[in-house]
DRENZAMAR-603524 format. One record per atom (N, C-alpha, C, CB): x, y, z; residue in one letter; residue number from 0; chain. Coordinates in nm, 4 decimals. Glycine has a CB too. Layout:
<site <X, Y, Z>, A, NUM, A>
...
This chain:
<site <17.6081, -6.7212, 6.3078>, X, 0, A>
<site <17.6951, -6.6633, 6.4077>, X, 0, A>
<site <17.7623, -6.7689, 6.4929>, X, 0, A>
<site <17.6179, -6.5693, 6.4945>, X, 0, A>
<site <17.6941, -6.8814, 6.5132>, X, 1, A>
<site <17.7509, -6.9832, 6.6005>, X, 1, A>
<site <17.8437, -7.0795, 6.5280>, X, 1, A>
<site <17.6408, -7.0602, 6.6661>, X, 1, A>
<site <17.8352, -7.0838, 6.3959>, X, 2, A>
<site <17.9158, -7.1777, 6.3202>, X, 2, A>
<site <18.0613, -7.1321, 6.3221>, X, 2, A>
<site <17.8638, -7.1907, 6.1752>, X, 2, A>
<site <18.1547, -7.2216, 6.3512>, X, 3, A>
<site <18.2952, -7.1852, 6.3670>, X, 3, A>
<site <18.3527, -7.1267, 6.2381>, X, 3, A>
<site <18.3768, -7.3069, 6.4100>, X, 3, A>
<site <18.3083, -7.1789, 6.1223>, X, 4, A>
<site <18.3615, -7.1294, 5.9960>, X, 4, A>
<site <18.3141, -6.9864, 5.9688>, X, 4, A>
<site <18.3199, -7.2219, 5.8809>, X, 4, A>
<site <18.1916, -6.9566, 6.0061>, X, 5, A>
<site <18.1388, -6.8208, 5.9924>, X, 5, A>
<site <18.2156, -6.7243, 6.0816>, X, 5, A>
<site <17.9891, -6.8173, 6.0269>, X, 5, A>
<site <18.2429, -6.7642, 6.2042>, X, 6, A>
<site <18.3220, -6.6800, 6.2946>, X, 6, A>
<site <18.4635, -6.6609, 6.2412>, X, 6, A>
<site <18.3267, -6.7418, 6.4354>, X, 6, A>
<site <18.5199, -6.7664, 6.1825>, X, 7, A>
<site <18.6537, -6.7575, 6.1254>, X, 7, A>
<site <18.6580, -6.6563, 6.0107>, X, 7, A>
<site <18.6995, -6.8950, 6.0763>, X, 7, A>
<site <18.5593, -6.6625, 5.9216>, X, 8, A>
<site <18.5554, -6.5699, 5.8085>, X, 8, A>
<site <18.5168, -6.4282, 5.8498>, X, 8, A>
<site <18.4584, -6.6203, 5.7041>, X, 8, A>
<site <18.4606, -6.4118, 5.9683>, X, 9, A>
<site <18.4259, -6.2792, 6.0192>, X, 9, A>
<site <18.5442, -6.2093, 6.0846>, X, 9, A>
<site <18.3123, -6.2900, 6.1183>, X, 9, A>
<site <18.6575, -6.2754, 6.0878>, X, 10, A>
<site <18.7799, -6.2171, 6.1430>, X, 10, A>
<site <18.8125, -6.0906, 6.0650>, X, 10, A>
<site <18.8989, -6.3185, 6.1376>, X, 10, A>
<site <18.8478, -5.9829, 6.1308>, X, 11, A>
<site <18.8636, -5.8522, 6.0680>, X, 11, A>
<site <18.9629, -5.8489, 5.9514>, X, 11, A>
<site <18.9066, -5.7541, 6.1708>, X, 11, A>
<site <19.0766, -5.9227, 5.9526>, X, 12, A>
<site <19.1621, -5.9202, 5.8335>, X, 12, A>
<site <19.0928, -5.9772, 5.7088>, X, 12, A>
<site <19.2895, -5.9982, 5.8606>, X, 12, A>
<site <19.0082, -6.0773, 5.7268>, X, 13, A>
<site <18.9349, -6.1320, 5.6123>, X, 13, A>
<site <18.8311, -6.0328, 5.5609>, X, 13, A>
<site <18.8669, -6.2641, 5.6506>, X, 13, A>
<site <18.7631, -5.9647, 5.6510>, X, 14, A>
<site <18.6640, -5.8653, 5.6085>, X, 14, A>
<site <18.7318, -5.7494, 5.5381>, X, 14, A>
<site <18.5831, -5.8142, 5.7286>, X, 14, A>
<site <18.8476, -5.7054, 5.5889>, X, 15, A>
<site <18.9227, -5.5979, 5.5246>, X, 15, A>
<site <18.9662, -5.6396, 5.3851>, X, 15, A>
<site <19.0448, -5.5590, 5.6090>, X, 15, A>
<site <19.0166, -5.7618, 5.3717>, X, 16, A>
<site <19.0585, -5.8111, 5.2408>, X, 16, A>
<site <18.9392, -5.8224, 5.1463>, X, 16, A>
<site <19.1283, -5.9469, 5.2545>, X, 16, A>
<site <18.8242, -5.8569, 5.1989>, X, 17, A>
<site <18.7040, -5.8628, 5.1165>, X, 17, A>
<site <18.6660, -5.7264, 5.0616>, X, 17, A>
<site <18.5891, -5.9196, 5.1960>, X, 17, A>
<site <18.6792, -5.6226, 5.1441>, X, 18, A>
<site <18.6503, -5.4868, 5.0963>, X, 18, A>
<site <18.7530, -5.4423, 4.9932>, X, 18, A>
<site <18.6476, -5.3877, 5.2137>, X, 18, A>
<site <18.8752, -5.4867, 5.0087>, X, 19, A>
<site <18.9838, -5.4476, 4.9190>, X, 19, A>
<site <18.9891, -5.5328, 4.7923>, X, 19, A>
<site <19.1161, -5.4568, 4.9916>, X, 19, A>
<site <18.9166, -5.6423, 4.7871>, X, 20, A>
<site <18.9332, -5.7425, 4.6817>, X, 20, A>
<site <18.9094, -5.6883, 4.5405>, X, 20, A>
<site <18.8398, -5.8570, 4.7068>, X, 20, A>
<site <18.8084, -5.6047, 4.5216>, X, 21, A>
<site <18.7838, -5.5535, 4.3866>, X, 21, A>
<site <18.8980, -5.4629, 4.3410>, X, 21, A>
<site <18.6504, -5.4769, 4.3816>, X, 21, A>
<site <18.9491, -5.3820, 4.4318>, X, 22, A>
<site <19.0615, -5.2948, 4.3971>, X, 22, A>
<site <19.1845, -5.3781, 4.3611>, X, 22, A>
<site <19.0940, -5.1989, 4.5138>, X, 22, A>
<site <19.2092, -5.4848, 4.4349>, X, 23, A>
<site <19.3211, -5.5747, 4.4015>, X, 23, A>
<site <19.2985, -5.6364, 4.2643>, X, 23, A>
<site <19.3370, -5.6864, 4.5087>, X, 23, A>
<site <19.1752, -5.6782, 4.2379>, X, 24, A>
<site <19.1413, -5.7379, 4.1081>, X, 24, A>
<site <19.1713, -5.6412, 3.9935>, X, 24, A>
<site <18.9929, -5.7789, 4.1050>, X, 24, A>
<site <19.1362, -5.5150, 4.0110>, X, 25, A>
<site <19.1560, -5.4168, 3.9043>, X, 25, A>
<site <19.3030, -5.3771, 3.8904>, X, 25, A>
<site <19.0711, -5.2927, 3.9305>, X, 25, A>
<site <19.3740, -5.3606, 4.0011>, X, 26, A>
<site <19.5087, -5.3036, 3.9979>, X, 26, A>
<site <19.6221, -5.4055, 4.0037>, X, 26, A>
<site <19.5238, -5.2095, 4.1108>, X, 26, A>
<site <19.5951, -5.5343, 4.0146>, X, 27, A>
<site <19.7031, -5.6319, 4.0295>, X, 27, A>
<site <19.7952, -5.6381, 3.9075>, X, 27, A>
<site <19.6447, -5.7689, 4.0555>, X, 27, A>
<site <19.7448, -5.6035, 3.7910>, X, 28, A>
<site <19.8254, -5.6161, 3.6694>, X, 28, A>
<site <19.9464, -5.5224, 3.6688>, X, 28, A>
<site <19.7393, -5.5883, 3.5478>, X, 28, A>
<site <19.9334, -5.4048, 3.7285>, X, 29, A>
<site <20.0446, -5.3092, 3.7271>, X, 29, A>
<site <20.1721, -5.3659, 3.7910>, X, 29, A>
<site <20.0036, -5.1816, 3.7995>, X, 29, A>
<site <20.1687, -5.4126, 3.9159>, X, 30, A>
<site <20.2927, -5.4689, 3.9710>, X, 30, A>
<site <20.3305, -5.6013, 3.9048>, X, 30, A>
<site <20.2785, -5.4892, 4.1214>, X, 30, A>
<site <20.2318, -5.6777, 3.8573>, X, 31, A>
<site <20.2626, -5.8049, 3.7923>, X, 31, A>
<site <20.3463, -5.7819, 3.6671>, X, 31, A>
<site <20.1333, -5.8803, 3.7568>, X, 31, A>
<site <20.3058, -5.6881, 3.5842>, X, 32, A>
<site <20.3789, -5.6625, 3.4596>, X, 32, A>
<site <20.5219, -5.6194, 3.4901>, X, 32, A>
<site <20.3073, -5.5545, 3.3752>, X, 32, A>
<site <20.5369, -5.5303, 3.5851>, X, 33, A>
<site <20.6708, -5.4807, 3.6194>, X, 33, A>
<site <20.7568, -5.5923, 3.6789>, X, 33, A>
<site <20.6609, -5.3628, 3.7187>, X, 33, A>
<site <20.7034, -5.6630, 3.7775>, X, 34, A>
<site <20.7830, -5.7671, 3.8435>, X, 34, A>
<site <20.8112, -5.8859, 3.7521>, X, 34, A>
<site <20.7119, -5.8152, 3.9684>, X, 34, A>
<site <20.7168, -5.9236, 3.6699>, X, 35, A>
<site <20.7423, -6.0337, 3.5765>, X, 35, A>
<site <20.8504, -5.9949, 3.4757>, X, 35, A>
<site <20.6125, -6.0735, 3.5027>, X, 35, A>
<site <20.8490, -5.8709, 3.4298>, X, 36, A>
<site <20.9528, -5.8251, 3.3366>, X, 36, A>
<site <21.0909, -5.8269, 3.4027>, X, 36, A>
<site <20.9205, -5.6832, 3.2860>, X, 36, A>
<site <21.0956, -5.7935, 3.5317>, X, 37, A>
<site <21.2239, -5.7896, 3.6021>, X, 37, A>
<site <21.2755, -5.9286, 3.6416>, X, 37, A>
<site <21.2110, -5.7039, 3.7259>, X, 37, A>
<site <21.1859, -6.0270, 3.6460>, X, 38, A>
<site <21.2277, -6.1597, 3.6933>, X, 38, A>
<site <21.2217, -6.2678, 3.5856>, X, 38, A>
<site <21.1416, -6.2013, 3.8093>, X, 38, A>
<site <21.2243, -6.2298, 3.4614>, X, 39, A>
<site <21.2346, -6.3297, 3.3555>, X, 39, A>
<site <21.1049, -6.3699, 3.2887>, X, 39, A>
<site <21.2965, -6.4487, 3.4093>, X, 39, A>
<site <20.9951, -6.3143, 3.3299>, X, 40, A>
<site <20.8670, -6.3417, 3.2651>, X, 40, A>
<site <20.8305, -6.4884, 3.2658>, X, 40, A>
<site <20.8693, -6.2922, 3.1244>, X, 40, A>
<site <20.7765, -6.5364, 3.1525>, X, 41, A>
<site <20.7354, -6.6763, 3.1400>, X, 41, A>
<site <20.8540, -6.7713, 3.1281>, X, 41, A>
<site <20.6451, -6.6929, 3.0198>, X, 41, A>
<site <20.9692, -6.7193, 3.0937>, X, 42, A>
<site <21.0876, -6.8036, 3.0752>, X, 42, A>
<site <21.1649, -6.8273, 3.2047>, X, 42, A>
<site <21.1793, -6.7411, 2.9732>, X, 42, A>
<site <21.1166, -6.7752, 3.3146>, X, 43, A>
<site <21.1859, -6.7909, 3.4426>, X, 43, A>
<site <21.1799, -6.9371, 3.4874>, X, 43, A>
<site <21.1236, -6.6981, 3.5508>, X, 43, A>
<site <21.2788, -6.9764, 3.5653>, X, 44, A>
<site <21.2828, -7.1130, 3.6169>, X, 44, A>
<site <21.1677, -7.1361, 3.7142>, X, 44, A>
<site <21.4179, -7.1414, 3.6857>, X, 44, A>
<site <21.1389, -7.2622, 3.7390>, X, 45, A>
<site <21.0322, -7.2954, 3.8343>, X, 45, A>
<site <21.0634, -7.2406, 3.9736>, X, 45, A>
<site <21.0122, -7.4479, 3.8411>, X, 45, A>
<site <21.1893, -7.2448, 4.0120>, X, 46, A>
<site <21.2286, -7.1913, 4.1434>, X, 46, A>
<site <21.2000, -7.0413, 4.1505>, X, 46, A>
<site <21.3791, -7.2184, 4.1709>, X, 46, A>
<site <21.2316, -6.9686, 4.0441>, X, 47, A>
<site <21.2052, -6.8245, 4.0409>, X, 47, A>
<site <21.0553, -6.7982, 4.0416>, X, 47, A>
<site <21.2702, -6.7597, 3.9168>, X, 47, A>
<site <20.9788, -6.8774, 3.9683>, X, 48, A>
<site <20.8335, -6.8593, 3.9654>, X, 48, A>
<site <20.7733, -6.8818, 4.1040>, X, 48, A>
<site <20.7694, -6.9554, 3.8633>, X, 48, A>
<site <20.8205, -6.9833, 4.1746>, X, 49, A>
<site <20.7717, -7.0088, 4.3093>, X, 49, A>
<site <20.8145, -6.8997, 4.4068>, X, 49, A>
<site <20.8209, -7.1437, 4.3577>, X, 49, A>
<site <20.9364, -6.8520, 4.3920>, X, 50, A>
<site <20.9880, -6.7495, 4.4827>, X, 50, A>
<site <20.9189, -6.6156, 4.4617>, X, 50, A>
<site <21.1380, -6.7334, 4.4641>, X, 50, A>
<site <20.8815, -6.5837, 4.3394>, X, 51, A>
<site <20.8219, -6.4530, 4.3141>, X, 51, A>
<site <20.6711, -6.4492, 4.3396>, X, 51, A>
<site <20.8497, -6.4119, 4.1722>, X, 51, A>
<site <20.6072, -6.5636, 4.3540>, X, 52, A>
<site <20.4626, -6.5657, 4.3752>, X, 52, A>
<site <20.4199, -6.4884, 4.4996>, X, 52, A>
<site <20.4147, -6.7082, 4.3857>, X, 52, A>
<site <20.4790, -6.5109, 4.6176>, X, 53, A>
<site <20.4382, -6.4290, 4.7333>, X, 53, A>
<site <20.4708, -6.2817, 4.7148>, X, 53, A>
<site <20.5055, -6.4798, 4.8598>, X, 53, A>
<site <20.5786, -6.2524, 4.6428>, X, 54, A>
<site <20.6150, -6.1128, 4.6173>, X, 54, A>
<site <20.5087, -6.0477, 4.5295>, X, 54, A>
<site <20.7549, -6.1032, 4.5500>, X, 54, A>
<site <20.4597, -6.1196, 4.4295>, X, 55, A>
<site <20.3547, -6.0671, 4.3423>, X, 55, A>
<site <20.2267, -6.0398, 4.4206>, X, 55, A>
<site <20.3265, -6.1650, 4.2280>, X, 55, A>
<site <20.1921, -6.1294, 4.5106>, X, 56, A>
<site <20.0705, -6.1121, 4.5904>, X, 56, A>
<site <20.0822, -5.9892, 4.6803>, X, 56, A>
<site <20.0431, -6.2379, 4.6754>, X, 56, A>
<site <20.1944, -5.9779, 4.7490>, X, 57, A>
<site <20.2162, -5.8630, 4.8379>, X, 57, A>
<site <20.2214, -5.7334, 4.7579>, X, 57, A>
<site <20.3465, -5.8806, 4.9186>, X, 57, A>
<site <20.2844, -5.7355, 4.6410>, X, 58, A>
<site <20.2933, -5.6154, 4.5579>, X, 58, A>
<site <20.1550, -5.5722, 4.5090>, X, 58, A>
<site <20.3864, -5.6402, 4.4381>, X, 58, A>
<site <20.0710, -5.6678, 4.4711>, X, 59, A>
<site <19.9359, -5.6341, 4.4256>, X, 59, A>
<site <19.8557, -5.5688, 4.5378>, X, 59, A>
<site <19.8632, -5.7599, 4.3747>, X, 59, A>
<site <19.8675, -5.6216, 4.6576>, X, 60, A>
<site <19.7963, -5.5635, 4.7715>, X, 60, A>
<site <19.8546, -5.4267, 4.8060>, X, 60, A>
<site <19.8034, -5.6576, 4.8940>, X, 60, A>
<site <19.9867, -5.4139, 4.8018>, X, 61, A>
<site <20.0519, -5.2867, 4.8353>, X, 61, A>
<site <20.0139, -5.1755, 4.7377>, X, 61, A>
<site <20.2035, -5.3043, 4.8366>, X, 61, A>
<site <19.9982, -5.2081, 4.6112>, X, 62, A>
<site <19.9563, -5.1078, 4.5124>, X, 62, A>
<site <19.8090, -5.0730, 4.5325>, X, 62, A>
<site <19.9803, -5.1592, 4.3679>, X, 62, A>
<site <19.7291, -5.1682, 4.5733>, X, 63, A>
<site <19.5848, -5.1482, 4.5850>, X, 63, A>
<site <19.5441, -5.0679, 4.7079>, X, 63, A>
<site <19.5160, -5.2808, 4.5879>, X, 63, A>
<site <19.6193, -5.0763, 4.8145>, X, 64, A>
<site <19.5812, -5.0091, 4.9394>, X, 64, A>
<site <19.5674, -4.8572, 4.9218>, X, 64, A>
<site <19.6845, -5.0391, 5.0483>, X, 64, A>
<site <19.6668, -4.7885, 4.8665>, X, 65, A>
<site <19.6484, -4.6429, 4.8512>, X, 65, A>
<site <19.5366, -4.6075, 4.7533>, X, 65, A>
<site <19.7783, -4.5789, 4.8042>, X, 65, A>
<site <19.5190, -4.6875, 4.6501>, X, 66, A>
<site <19.4104, -4.6610, 4.5554>, X, 66, A>
<site <19.2760, -4.6753, 4.6262>, X, 66, A>
<site <19.4183, -4.7571, 4.4335>, X, 66, A>
<site <19.2625, -4.7769, 4.7084>, X, 67, A>
<site <19.1369, -4.7989, 4.7805>, X, 67, A>
<site <19.1066, -4.6822, 4.8738>, X, 67, A>
<site <19.1430, -4.9300, 4.8602>, X, 67, A>
<site <19.2032, -4.6422, 4.9550>, X, 68, A>
<site <19.1782, -4.5396, 5.0550>, X, 68, A>
<site <19.1750, -4.3983, 4.9968>, X, 68, A>
<site <19.2829, -4.5474, 5.1619>, X, 68, A>
<site <19.2570, -4.3699, 4.8974>, X, 69, A>
<site <19.2661, -4.2343, 4.8442>, X, 69, A>
<site <19.1678, -4.2074, 4.7302>, X, 69, A>
<site <19.4061, -4.2084, 4.7966>, X, 69, A>
<site <19.1262, -4.3102, 4.6581>, X, 70, A>
<site <19.0386, -4.2895, 4.5431>, X, 70, A>
<site <18.9021, -4.3546, 4.5644>, X, 70, A>
<site <19.1037, -4.3448, 4.4166>, X, 70, A>
<site <18.9018, -4.4841, 4.5849>, X, 71, A>
<site <18.7764, -4.5582, 4.5850>, X, 71, A>
<site <18.6823, -4.5166, 4.6981>, X, 71, A>
<site <18.8048, -4.7055, 4.5950>, X, 71, A>
<site <18.7329, -4.5035, 4.8192>, X, 72, A>
<site <18.6460, -4.4618, 4.9305>, X, 72, A>
<site <18.5912, -4.3219, 4.9090>, X, 72, A>
<site <18.7223, -4.4675, 5.0628>, X, 72, A>
<site <18.6721, -4.2332, 4.8544>, X, 73, A>
<site <18.6248, -4.0968, 4.8282>, X, 73, A>
<site <18.5160, -4.0955, 4.7224>, X, 73, A>
<site <18.7407, -4.0075, 4.7843>, X, 73, A>
<site <18.5306, -4.1784, 4.6206>, X, 74, A>
<site <18.4276, -4.1868, 4.5171>, X, 74, A>
<site <18.2997, -4.2457, 4.5749>, X, 74, A>
<site <18.4767, -4.2716, 4.3980>, X, 74, A>
<site <18.3114, -4.3459, 4.6606>, X, 75, A>
<site <18.1920, -4.4035, 4.7228>, X, 75, A>
<site <18.1221, -4.3010, 4.8129>, X, 75, A>
<site <18.2293, -4.5289, 4.8042>, X, 75, A>
<site <18.1980, -4.2146, 4.8777>, X, 76, A>
<site <18.1369, -4.1094, 4.9590>, X, 76, A>
<site <18.0675, -4.0061, 4.8707>, X, 76, A>
<site <18.2428, -4.0412, 5.0471>, X, 76, A>
<site <18.1258, -3.9761, 4.7549>, X, 77, A>
<site <18.0620, -3.8832, 4.6611>, X, 77, A>
<site <17.9297, -3.9389, 4.6108>, X, 77, A>
<site <18.1550, -3.8540, 4.5427>, X, 77, A>
<site <17.9212, -4.0699, 4.6013>, X, 78, A>
<site <17.7982, -4.1335, 4.5557>, X, 78, A>
<site <17.6810, -4.0928, 4.6425>, X, 78, A>
<site <17.8131, -4.2848, 4.5555>, X, 78, A>
<site <17.7054, -4.0735, 4.7689>, X, 79, A>
<site <17.5988, -4.0349, 4.8603>, X, 79, A>
<site <17.5414, -3.8976, 4.8265>, X, 79, A>
<site <17.6500, -4.0357, 5.0029>, X, 79, A>
<site <17.6256, -3.8077, 4.7780>, X, 80, A>
<site <17.5786, -3.6727, 4.7444>, X, 80, A>
<site <17.4898, -3.6712, 4.6212>, X, 80, A>
<site <17.6965, -3.5804, 4.7226>, X, 80, A>
<site <17.5164, -3.7621, 4.5265>, X, 81, A>
<site <17.4456, -3.7599, 4.3995>, X, 81, A>
<site <17.3467, -3.8744, 4.3829>, X, 81, A>
<site <17.5437, -3.7630, 4.2878>, X, 81, A>
<site <17.3196, -3.9479, 4.4891>, X, 82, A>
<site <17.2319, -4.0649, 4.4800>, X, 82, A>
<site <17.0876, -4.0219, 4.4586>, X, 82, A>
<site <17.2432, -4.1512, 4.6067>, X, 82, A>
<site <17.0180, -4.0948, 4.3730>, X, 83, A>
<site <16.8755, -4.0679, 4.3518>, X, 83, A>
<site <16.7885, -4.1699, 4.4242>, X, 83, A>
<site <16.8428, -4.0684, 4.2024>, X, 83, A>
<site <16.8500, -4.2725, 4.4810>, X, 84, A>
<site <16.7759, -4.3726, 4.5555>, X, 84, A>
<site <16.7392, -4.3191, 4.6941>, X, 84, A>
<site <16.8577, -4.5025, 4.5673>, X, 84, A>
<site <16.6394, -4.3811, 4.7547>, X, 85, A>
<site <16.5992, -4.3400, 4.8893>, X, 85, A>
<site <16.7041, -4.3777, 4.9927>, X, 85, A>
<site <16.4653, -4.4028, 4.9262>, X, 85, A>
<site <16.7670, -4.4934, 4.9720>, X, 86, A>
<site <16.8742, -4.5382, 5.0608>, X, 86, A>
<site <16.9908, -4.5864, 4.9765>, X, 86, A>
<site <16.8252, -4.6506, 5.1565>, X, 86, A>
<site <17.1091, -4.5636, 5.0263>, X, 87, A>
<site <17.2302, -4.6059, 4.9576>, X, 87, A>
<site <17.3228, -4.6701, 5.0598>, X, 87, A>
<site <17.2997, -4.4862, 4.8858>, X, 87, A>
<site <17.3945, -4.7720, 5.0185>, X, 88, A>
<site <17.4909, -4.8356, 5.1076>, X, 88, A>
<site <17.6136, -4.7467, 5.1169>, X, 88, A>
<site <17.5288, -4.9783, 5.0577>, X, 88, A>
<site <17.6493, -4.7128, 5.2379>, X, 89, A>
<site <17.7685, -4.6328, 5.2641>, X, 89, A>
<site <17.8755, -4.7282, 5.3167>, X, 89, A>
<site <17.7392, -4.5155, 5.3665>, X, 89, A>
<site <17.9712, -4.7649, 5.2320>, X, 90, A>
<site <18.0717, -4.8622, 5.2713>, X, 90, A>
<site <18.1612, -4.8130, 5.3842>, X, 90, A>
<site <18.1557, -4.8985, 5.1531>, X, 90, A>
<site <18.2048, -4.6870, 5.3836>, X, 91, A>
<site <18.2867, -4.6436, 5.4979>, X, 91, A>
<site <18.2123, -4.6538, 5.6308>, X, 91, A>
<site <18.3331, -4.5004, 5.4771>, X, 91, A>
<site <18.0811, -4.6266, 5.6292>, X, 92, A>
<site <18.0029, -4.6372, 5.7524>, X, 92, A>
<site <17.9592, -4.7806, 5.7789>, X, 92, A>
<site <17.8808, -4.5463, 5.7454>, X, 92, A>
<site <17.9554, -4.8627, 5.6746>, X, 93, A>
<site <17.9166, -5.0013, 5.6900>, X, 93, A>
<site <17.7676, -5.0221, 5.7096>, X, 93, A>
<site <17.9891, -5.0597, 5.8039>, X, 93, A>
<site <17.6861, -4.9327, 5.6546>, X, 94, A>
<site <17.5410, -4.9448, 5.6699>, X, 94, A>
<site <17.4708, -4.8674, 5.5585>, X, 94, A>
<site <17.4955, -4.8930, 5.8094>, X, 94, A>
<site <17.3403, -4.8857, 5.5494>, X, 95, A>
<site <17.2591, -4.8081, 5.4569>, X, 95, A>
<site <17.2295, -4.6721, 5.5184>, X, 95, A>
<site <17.1277, -4.8826, 5.4220>, X, 95, A>
<site <17.2313, -4.5695, 5.4364>, X, 96, A>
<site <17.1996, -4.4356, 5.4846>, X, 96, A>
<site <17.0903, -4.3764, 5.3964>, X, 96, A>
<site <17.3260, -4.3445, 5.4854>, X, 96, A>
<site <17.0102, -4.2931, 5.4552>, X, 97, A>
<site <16.9017, -4.2267, 5.3824>, X, 97, A>
<site <16.9607, -4.1159, 5.2965>, X, 97, A>
<site <16.7945, -4.1696, 5.4804>, X, 97, A>
<site <16.9278, -4.1151, 5.1661>, X, 98, A>
<site <16.9830, -4.0133, 5.0772>, X, 98, A>
<site <16.8760, -3.9315, 5.0077>, X, 98, A>
<site <17.0711, -4.0776, 4.9744>, X, 98, A>
<site <16.7503, -3.9762, 5.0132>, X, 99, A>
<site <16.6475, -3.9018, 4.9415>, X, 99, A>
<site <16.5184, -3.9087, 5.0204>, X, 99, A>
<site <16.6276, -3.9569, 4.7981>, X, 99, A>
<site <16.4452, -3.8088, 5.0429>, X, 100, A>
<site <16.4703, -3.6725, 4.9981>, X, 100, A>
<site <16.5791, -3.6074, 5.0824>, X, 100, A>
<site <16.3418, -3.5894, 5.0040>, X, 100, A>
<site <16.6440, -3.5103, 5.0221>, X, 101, A>
<site <16.7539, -3.4432, 5.0907>, X, 101, A>
<site <16.7011, -3.3646, 5.2089>, X, 101, A>
<site <16.8299, -3.3508, 4.9948>, X, 101, A>
<site <16.7835, -3.3565, 5.3108>, X, 102, A>
<site <16.7448, -3.2750, 5.4256>, X, 102, A>
<site <16.7116, -3.3504, 5.5468>, X, 102, A>
<site <16.6329, -3.1930, 5.3926>, X, 102, A>
């Protein structure tokens, strides 16, 4: 907690990106394929490749955000209803919750 680098990485945008990272990993290909096709693919000039890199990053995150909030979080919440473990990590709540026995 006292280390400056730990405090830096605990900054809320980094934690949010960490939660979103798997969704970005899975869904980044969709905007990449479309944008690369529109901007010349592998045959594009170095200037075009450099210019489109931030656009690709932003597009991957933009596609992932609705998937994370509309699909992934809902599925993680459903996990709580069907869990057979005594405790399950509830990501929306950010803590472990008791799931078994029910009641």
